[in-house]
LUMMARTOR-865901 format. One record per residue (C-alpha): residue in one letter; x negated, y negated, z. Coordinates in pm, 1 decimal, padded with zeros to 6 digits. Each point is the difference from the previous one (the first is absolute). Last residue first. Layout:
BEGIN
  residuo         x         y         z
        A         X         Y         Z
...
//
This chain:
BEGIN
  residuo         x         y         z
        X  -01711.6  -03029.9  -02304.8
        X  -00102.3  -00333.8  -00130.9
        X  -00155.9  -00172.4   00284.2
        X   00179.5  -00347.6   00100.2
        X  -00172.9  -00302.6   00038.0
        X  -00037.4  -00087.3  -00379.8
        X   00366.9  -00028.9   00037.0
        X   00008.3  -00256.2   00225.2
        X   00295.7   00033.0   00252.9
        X   00261.6  -00262.6  -00048.3
        X   00304.0   00210.7   00157.7
        X   00010.5  -00160.4   00348.8
        X  -00049.5   00315.1   00136.5
        X  -00297.5   00082.6  -00201.5
        X  -00121.5  -00323.4   00037.5
        X  -00032.0   00045.6   00377.7
        X  -00167.9   00322.2  -00056.5
        X  -00259.1  -00136.4  -00209.7
        X  -00043.2  -00289.3   00190.7
        X  -00090.8   00240.6   00297.9
        X  -00315.9   00135.9  -00197.8
        X  -00097.0  -00318.6  -00139.0
        X  -00018.4  -00172.8   00329.0
        X  -00224.0   00287.1   00140.5
        X  -00229.0   00053.3  -00322.2
        X  -00050.6  -00386.9  -00007.9
        X  -00090.1  -00026.2   00377.5
        X  -00242.0   00363.4  -00036.2
        X  -00166.6  -00219.1  -00342.1
        X  -00054.4  -00287.2   00184.4
        X  -00186.0   00190.3   00301.6
        X  -00207.7   00186.5  -00216.9
        X   00091.5   00388.1   00021.6
        X   00075.2   00103.9  -00364.8
        X  -00343.7   00220.0  -00063.3
        X   00050.0   00116.6   00333.3
        X   00051.5   00380.6  -00070.0
        X  -00300.9   00095.7   00246.0
        X  -00288.8  -00179.2  -00173.8
        X  -00299.0   00188.9  -00143.9
        X  -00314.3  -00043.8  -00177.4
        X  -00131.0   00338.8  -00151.7
        X  -00412.8   00031.8  -00064.6
        X  -00042.9   00086.9   00338.0
        X   00184.6   00277.7   00005.4
        X   00091.9   00105.6   00361.9
        X   00360.7  -00085.3  -00009.7
        X   00018.1   00171.8  -00386.1
        X  -00068.1   00330.2   00170.7
        X   00359.5   00037.1   00164.5
        X  -00084.0   00135.4   00285.8
        X   00159.6  -00268.0   00243.6
        X   00348.6   00053.2  -00199.4
        X   00101.3  -00273.1  -00226.0
        X   00292.7  -00223.3   00174.9
        X   00149.3   00040.6  -00265.6
        X  -00068.3   00295.7  -00168.1
        X  -00048.2  -00059.4  -00373.6
        X  -00155.9  -00334.9   00074.5
        X   00007.6  -00330.6  -00073.4
        X  -00218.8  -00330.6   00034.8
        X  -00286.5   00174.0  -00155.0
        X  -00288.9  -00143.4  -00166.7
        X  -00250.6   00189.6  -00183.9
        X  -00365.6   00069.9  -00099.4
        X  -00253.4   00005.7  -00289.2
        X   00119.1   00302.2  -00203.3
        X  -00169.9   00320.3  -00078.2
        X  -00247.3  -00057.3   00244.6
        X   00088.0   00370.0   00180.5
        X   00105.4  -00092.6   00310.2
        X   00239.2  -00248.5  -00185.1
        X   00160.6   00233.6  -00204.7
        X   00039.7   00278.4   00248.2
        X   00146.1  -00266.1   00238.5
        X   00246.7  -00100.9  -00310.0
        X   00075.2   00375.6  -00082.7
        X   00110.8   00071.7   00367.3
        X   00195.3  -00293.5   00014.1
        X   00201.2   00055.0  -00330.0
        X   00094.5  -00335.5  -00101.2
        X   00369.4  -00090.6  -00049.6
        X   00055.2   00166.0   00331.2
        X   00036.4  -00343.5   00196.0
        X   00184.9  -00236.7  -00134.5
        X  -00076.0  -00378.2  -00131.9
        X  -00314.5  -00164.4   00156.6
        X  -00230.7   00234.6  -00189.6
        X  -00335.9  -00124.8  -00106.1
        X  -00269.2   00196.4  -00235.5
        X  -00353.2  -00143.2  -00033.2
        X  -00190.0   00134.3  -00338.1
        X  -00364.9  -00030.0   00000.2
        X  -00054.5   00391.9  -00109.7
        X   00202.5  -00075.4  -00255.8
        X   00341.9   00200.6  -00058.3
        X   00054.3   00303.4  -00183.3
        X  -00096.5   00197.0   00287.0
        X   00276.6  -00184.0   00217.7
        X   00227.8   00139.4  -00255.7
        X  -00075.3   00364.1   00087.1
        X  -00028.2  -00076.6   00361.7
        X   00383.7  -00133.5   00023.6
        X   00131.1  -00328.8  -00029.2
        X   00348.6   00118.2  -00069.2
        X   00048.8   00188.5   00276.9
        X   00348.4  -00095.7   00029.0
        X   00081.2  -00245.1  -00283.1
        X   00245.9   00226.9  -00215.8
        X   00189.3   00168.2   00303.8
        X   00034.0  -00318.8   00175.5
        X  -00188.4  -00273.7   00153.9
        X   00071.4  -00317.9  -00096.3
        X  -00258.4  -00236.7  -00194.2
        X  -00218.3  -00288.4   00118.1
        X  -00385.5   00155.5  -00051.8
        X  -00302.7  -00219.7  -00008.8
        X  -00291.9   00162.3  -00244.5
        X  -00298.3  -00180.1  -00013.7
        X  -00328.9   00001.9  -00227.3
        X   00229.0   00175.4  -00345.5
        X  -00205.7   00173.9  -00290.0
        X   00056.6   00337.0   00078.8
        X   00337.2  -00073.5   00112.5
        X   00160.7  -00144.3  -00343.5
        X   00172.0   00281.7  -00170.4
        X   00044.5   00233.1   00255.1
        X   00204.0  -00265.9   00232.5
        X   00270.0  -00004.9  -00303.5
        X   00170.4  -00290.3  -00213.1
        X  -00228.6  -00285.6   00054.9
        X   00128.2  -00357.5   00034.2
        X  -00275.2  -00297.0  -00025.3
        X   00071.8  -00269.0   00295.6
        X  -00032.0  -00397.7  -00017.2
        X   00369.3  -00053.2   00137.6
        X   00152.4  -00008.0  -00306.9
        X  -00143.4   00295.7  -00120.7
        X   00151.1   00204.9   00230.7
        X   00377.8  -00156.1  -00086.9
        X  -00112.3   00047.5  -00360.8
        X  -00102.0   00344.6   00057.6
        X   00356.8   00100.0   00150.0
        X   00015.3   00116.5   00348.5
        X   00204.0   00371.7   00102.3
        X  -00315.1   00216.6  -00144.7
        X  -00215.5  -00167.1   00220.2
        X  -00392.7   00019.7  -00048.9
        X  -00217.9  -00344.3   00011.8
        X  -00295.9  -00081.6  -00063.0
        X  -00171.0  -00287.8   00137.0
        X  -00377.4  -00145.4  -00114.1
        X  -00103.5  -00196.3   00346.3
        X  -00070.7  -00401.5   00016.2
        X   00041.4   00014.9   00380.4
        X   00307.7  -00247.2  -00055.5
        X   00075.7   00252.3  -00264.1
        X   00028.1   00295.3   00300.8
        X   00201.8  -00231.3   00208.4
        X   00259.2  -00102.8  -00256.4
        X   00005.8   00384.9  -00064.7
        X   00123.3   00111.4   00317.5
        X   00283.1  -00230.7   00027.5
        X   00135.8   00222.4  -00300.8
        X  -00116.7   00324.0   00145.2
        X   00166.1  -00089.9   00317.0
        X   00354.2  -00106.1  -00156.0
        X   00011.8   00310.2  -00262.1
        X  -00278.4   00097.0  -00203.3
        X  -00105.4   00361.9   00107.1
        X  -00341.2   00106.9  -00068.4
        X  -00249.0  -00286.1  -00022.3
        X  -00305.4   00053.6  -00147.7
        X  -00320.5  -00210.0   00056.6
        X  -00262.4  -00047.1  -00215.8
        X  -00296.2  -00231.4   00110.7
        X  -00097.7  -00331.3  -00145.3
        X  -00043.3  -00148.6   00352.7
        X   00068.4   00254.8   00279.9
        X  -00408.1  -00022.4   00101.5
        X  -00125.0   00341.8   00163.4
        X  -00253.3   00032.4   00286.2
        X  -00388.4   00056.4  -00008.2
        X  -00128.7   00260.5   00272.2
        X  -00204.1  -00172.0   00277.7
        X  -00352.8  -00019.6  -00004.7
        X  -00010.6  -00401.1  -00090.1
        X   00243.6  -00049.0   00326.4
        X  -00311.3   00153.4   00188.1
        X  -00048.6  -00352.7   00156.3
        X   00339.2  -00007.8   00162.1
        X  -00064.8   00300.2   00209.4
        X   00119.1  -00111.1   00339.8
        X   00250.0   00261.7   00038.7
        X   00300.0  -00284.7  -00010.8
        X  -00165.3  -00080.3  -00370.9
        X   00035.4   00341.7  -00143.4
        X   00298.1   00094.8   00135.9
        X   00152.4  -00308.1  -00146.8
        X  -00125.0   00112.6  -00332.2
        X   00078.4   00352.9  -00005.2
        X   00343.5  -00036.0   00103.9
        X   00086.4  -00248.5  -00266.0
        X  -00141.7   00178.4  -00278.8
        X   00094.6  -00202.5  -00266.5
        X   00195.3   00193.6  -00215.2
        X   00204.7   00197.6   00282.6
        X   00075.1  -00302.4   00181.9
        X   00078.0  -00172.7  -00313.6
        X   00197.1   00293.2  -00100.0
        X   00201.6   00018.4   00304.8
        X   00058.3  -00344.9   00059.5
        X   00137.5  -00010.7  -00350.3
        X   00229.6   00259.0   00033.8
        X   00129.0  -00164.3   00293.8
        X   00068.4  -00353.2  -00145.6
        X   00226.3   00215.4  -00283.0
        X   00192.9   00132.5   00353.0
        X   00028.7  -00321.1   00127.3
        X   00133.2  -00179.4  -00329.4
        X   00222.6   00260.4  -00051.3
        X   00160.7   00059.0   00298.5
        X   00342.5  -00194.0  -00006.0
        X   00114.6   00037.6  -00360.8
        X   00143.3   00316.9  -00029.0
        X   00125.4   00056.7   00407.9
        X   00220.7   00307.1  -00099.4
        X   00373.5   00090.2  -00050.8
        X   00219.8   00314.7   00030.3
        X   00347.1  -00021.4  -00043.1
        X   00201.7   00324.9   00139.4
        X   00181.8   00187.6  -00256.4
        X   00027.9   00295.1   00253.6
        X  -00145.8   00238.1  -00281.8
        X  -00276.9  -00244.9  -00111.4
        X  -00083.3  -00073.4   00395.8
        X  -00008.3   00398.3   00080.2
        X  -00197.5   00083.5  -00292.6
        X  -00263.7  -00280.4   00083.4
        X  -00109.9   00103.9   00319.2
        X  -00203.5  -00284.6   00141.3
        X  -00357.1   00013.0   00087.1
        X  -00092.1  -00025.0  -00354.2
        X   00159.5  -00374.8  -00026.7
        X  -00282.9  -00219.6  -00107.8
        X   00023.9  -00357.2  -00048.2
        X  -00002.0  -00089.3   00352.0
        X   00230.9  -00099.1   00289.3
        X   00268.2   00223.3  -00172.2
        X   00372.1  -00095.8   00026.6
        X   00260.8   00258.8   00033.9
        X   00356.6  -00101.4  -00111.7
        X   00341.4   00151.5   00010.0
        X  -00021.4   00183.2   00365.3
        X   00331.6   00064.9   00165.3
        X   00024.0   00423.9   00005.5
        X  -00419.1  -00005.0   00133.8
        X  -00045.7   00342.1   00088.4
        X  -00012.6   00078.0  -00400.7
        X  -00334.8  -00215.0   00041.7
        X  -00120.7   00153.5   00280.2
        X   00046.3   00327.7  -00079.3
        X  -00149.7  -00094.9  -00358.6
        X  -00322.5  -00114.9   00132.2
        X  -00067.3  -00376.6   00121.9
        X  -00365.0   00013.4   00070.8
        X  -00143.0  -00308.0   00174.6
        X  -00221.7  -00222.7  -00214.6
        X   00170.8  -00340.7   00006.0
        X   00407.8   00020.1   00052.7
        X   00249.1  -00256.8  -00037.2
        X   00345.8   00200.4   00032.4
        X   00347.4  -00122.8  -00130.4
        X   00325.8   00088.9   00115.8
        X  -00048.7   00135.4   00337.0
        X   00172.2   00237.4   00237.8
        X  -00105.6   00323.2  -00113.8
        X  -00403.0  -00098.3   00071.4
        X   00056.1   00043.7   00364.4
        X  -00016.2   00422.8   00140.3
        X  -00201.4   00064.5  -00341.4
        X  -00247.1  -00254.4   00065.5
        X  -00098.4   00130.4   00332.1
        X  -00010.8   00356.6  -00147.3
        X  -00185.1  -00093.1  -00271.3
        X  -00280.5  -00202.5   00243.7
        X  -00067.9  -00326.3  -00138.6
        X  -00009.7  -00203.0   00314.0
        X  -00095.3  -00315.2  -00078.7
        X   00387.9  -00163.5  -00040.6
        X   00173.8  -00323.3  -00080.5
        X   00355.7  -00035.3   00034.1
        X   00184.4  -00252.4  -00235.7
        X   00302.1  -00202.9  -00017.4
        X   00158.5  -00136.2  -00300.5
        X   00272.9  -00246.4  -00075.5
        X  -00120.1  -00293.2   00195.2
        X  -00289.6  -00024.3  -00203.9
        X  -00317.5  -00228.6   00136.8
        X  -00112.0   00306.0   00225.8
        X  -00050.7   00201.8  -00334.2
        X  -00228.5  -00231.7  -00140.3
        X  -00189.6  -00027.7   00307.3
        X  -00060.5   00349.6   00004.4
        X  -00188.0  -00036.4  -00315.7
        X  -00210.6  -00296.0   00133.3
        X  -00099.1   00211.9   00258.7
        X  -00198.9   00230.3  -00206.9
        X   00101.5   00365.5   00030.6
        X  -00026.6   00289.5   00274.5
        X   00119.5   00306.4  -00102.3
        X   00350.4   00158.0  -00095.2
        X   00218.1  -00353.1  -00005.3
        X   00388.0   00145.6  -00029.7
        X   00237.5  -00243.1  -00075.5
        X   00406.5  -00031.0   00065.4
        X   00208.7  -00219.7  -00222.5
        X   00294.0  -00167.8   00164.4
//
């Protein structure tokens, strides 16, 4: 009998998969205090987890643990060195969130480009007749977008961009040129080589030593003053102080942020008051349909692991 710990709430459809199996039991908890987890974690063979931290103390306390299944694609909340040392399998929901996140990128692009708040406020304030005095907004047609990172989300996003007849450029050293071209994109090797010509940038890369503060003031100074940057990947890829400065100095046009260097962001983060930033609380994947897919995939990964048929594409190579 395999015992599974579900840390933080997932969709009921995922839990139902465990209920159907007589060789699994589970416990679901919402309290993620480390001391409480430490007192419970040692008896479990598998863990399903959302955003709670799994530090080295917790992982080493879980002496029976064989698999951690992340409800999502990022795993910066898990101590990777401990996972490697213990030879624990780490799985992600590799296919579940691509459509939802790609749609959220387009949602942000359209809201910023089309002045949704400005138009809505104009009508509600009884200023309909002043429409000719409003600033003109931006078309997506024929604009150039750079997709940084061409995994499942990036590949889902390019289809939506092509639907708006955008000119798509892609930077990803791990994806072949032919693959990018087959989906209608053009491969570029460095961001510096193209950034001066780009109208939109959408980030879909992990946060690490190479990508931290990759979008900084020096790079933004090379961009068009009409450029819009969207980040639904990880906080810290964009230097938030530099972004605020670039927006205030009209170096770039706008930004859409679903992720932040510190989550939740502090109340004194100047970006919270910057009208040129469209914000969401790390909810790009929070559609009803996506939550259902992610819940099921998170648990299915655990079941498949113990059934010795886990899809290799779901396993993080450590």
